[in-house]
C-alpha positions in Angstrom: 69.9 130.9 41.6 67.2 129.4 39.4 67.8 128.8 35.7 65.2 131.4 35.0 67.1 134.1 37.2 70.5 133.0 35.6 69.1 133.9 31.9 67.5 137.3 33.3 70.7 138.4 34.3 72.4 137.2 31.3 70.1 139.3 29.2 71.3 142.3 31.1 75.1 141.6 30.2 76.4 142.8 26.8 79.5 141.5 25.0 81.5 144.4 23.4 84.1 142.9 21.0 87.7 144.5 20.9 87.2 146.7 24.0 89.5 147.9 25.5 91.6 146.6 22.9 91.7 144.0 19.9 90.9 140.4 20.9 89.1 141.3 24.5 85.2 140.7 24.6 84.2 143.0 27.5 81.1 142.1 29.5 79.3 145.4 29.8 77.0 145.3 32.6 75.5 148.8 32.1 72.4 147.1 30.2 71.8 145.4 33.7 72.4 148.4 35.8 69.9 150.5 33.9 67.2 148.0 34.3 65.6 148.4 37.8 64.5 144.7 38.1 67.6 143.4 37.2 69.7 145.5 39.5 67.5 144.7 42.4 67.5 141.1 41.4 71.4 141.1 41.3 71.4 142.8 44.6 69.0 140.0 46.1 71.1 137.3 44.6 74.3 138.9 46.1 72.7 138.9 49.5 71.5 135.3 49.2 75.2 134.4 49.1 75.6 135.2 52.6 73.3 132.3 53.7 71.8 134.0 56.4 74.6 135.9 57.9 74.9 139.4 58.1 78.2 141.2 58.1 79.0 144.1 59.7 80.2 146.0 56.6 80.2 145.6 52.8 83.5 146.1 50.8 83.2 147.3 47.3 85.9 147.1 45.0 86.8 150.1 42.8 84.8 150.8 40.7 81.6 148.7 39.7 81.9 147.0 43.3 80.8 150.4 44.4 77.7 149.9 43.0 76.5 146.8 44.0 78.2 147.0 47.7 76.6 150.1 48.4 73.1 148.7 47.2 73.5 145.6 49.3 74.9 147.4 52.2 71.7 149.7 52.2 69.4 146.8 52.0 71.1 145.0 55.0 71.5 148.1 57.0 75.3 147.8 57.5 78.1 150.1 56.4 79.8 150.2 53.0 83.7 150.4 52.6 85.4 151.4 49.3 88.6 149.7 48.2 90.0 152.3 46.0 92.7 152.6 43.4 96.0 154.3 45.0 95.7 158.0 45.6 91.8 158.2 45.7 91.0 158.1 49.4 91.5 161.1 51.1 92.5 160.0 54.5 95.1 157.9 56.4 95.4 154.5 54.1 97.2 151.4 54.0 97.7 149.8 50.4 98.9 146.9 48.8 100.5 146.5 45.1 99.5 143.4 43.0 100.7 142.1 39.7 98.6 142.3 36.4 99.7 140.4 33.4 100.6 143.7 31.9 102.3 145.4 34.9 101.2 146.5 38.5 98.3 148.2 40.3 97.6 149.2 43.8 94.6 149.5 45.9 94.1 151.0 49.3 91.4 151.4 52.2 91.4 153.7 55.0 93.1 152.3 58.1 90.0 152.9 60.3 87.8 151.3 57.8 87.8 147.6 59.4 87.8 147.1 63.2 89.3 144.0 64.7 87.0 141.1 64.3 84.6 142.6 62.1 82.6 140.5 59.5 82.9 141.8 56.0 81.6 140.5 52.6 83.6 141.7 49.6 81.8 142.3 46.2 82.8 143.0 42.8 81.3 142.9 39.4 84.0 141.0 37.7 86.5 138.0 38.7 89.2 137.8 36.2 92.8 137.0 37.4 92.0 137.5 41.2 94.5 139.9 41.7 92.3 143.1 42.8 90.2 140.5 45.0 93.3 139.2 46.4 94.8 142.7 47.2 91.3 143.5 48.9 91.5 140.3 51.0 95.0 141.0 52.1 94.0 144.6 53.3 90.9 143.4 55.1 93.1 140.7 56.8 95.6 143.3 57.7 93.0 145.5 59.6 91.8 142.5 61.6 88.7 141.8 59.4 86.9 138.5 59.1 85.9 137.9 55.5 82.3 135.8 55.4 82.8 135.7 51.7 83.4 137.1 48.4 80.6 137.7 45.4 81.0 138.6 41.7 78.5 139.1 39.2 80.8 137.6 36.5 83.8 135.1 36.6 85.8 134.6 33.7 86.7 131.0 34.6 89.3 130.7 31.9 91.8 133.3 33.7 91.6 130.8 36.7 91.3 133.7 39.2 90.1 131.9 42.1 93.5 130.0 42.2 94.8 133.4 43.2 92.3 133.9 46.2 92.3 132.2 49.8 90.4 128.9 49.2 89.1 129.1 52.7 86.8 132.1 52.0 83.5 131.3 50.4 83.4 132.9 46.7 80.1 133.0 44.6 80.1 134.1 41.1 76.5 134.7 40.0 77.5 134.2 36.2 80.4 132.2 34.9 81.8 132.5 31.2 
């Protein structure tokens, strides 16, 4: 990614102070999504993180990962799989609970979403503590999938989320704060 492209992406990120609670500076990506050129650029940059590899499926993590993941899957002509919050998928699922700084969360995937040996890419908008991404990795591995890489639009490096993820999986963050 060039410095100009980085600046373009950053122009689509809005800081919202004290959201969702006092002391938090929320990185709002809706201006980026609302701008067709920035949305297209983001999709292209995510695809570049694959370094020419073509996955069988893209896995988007609930919920903004769905937006980017579906766009990437469409562009590559591959399938899209959602990893969702507990109770949101309509069929037979497998799930995993993971810790948050303030409690516990749970994500699920359909049991037939990934077949043994399928190559997948995980996509989400934000890497914070790494809990959700780590849970998604666990689910994909449980189903026998091979993870080509993970890509995030934004990484909040001060939360050290990468420490909670498999270091053997390529990880790219387009923007780091």
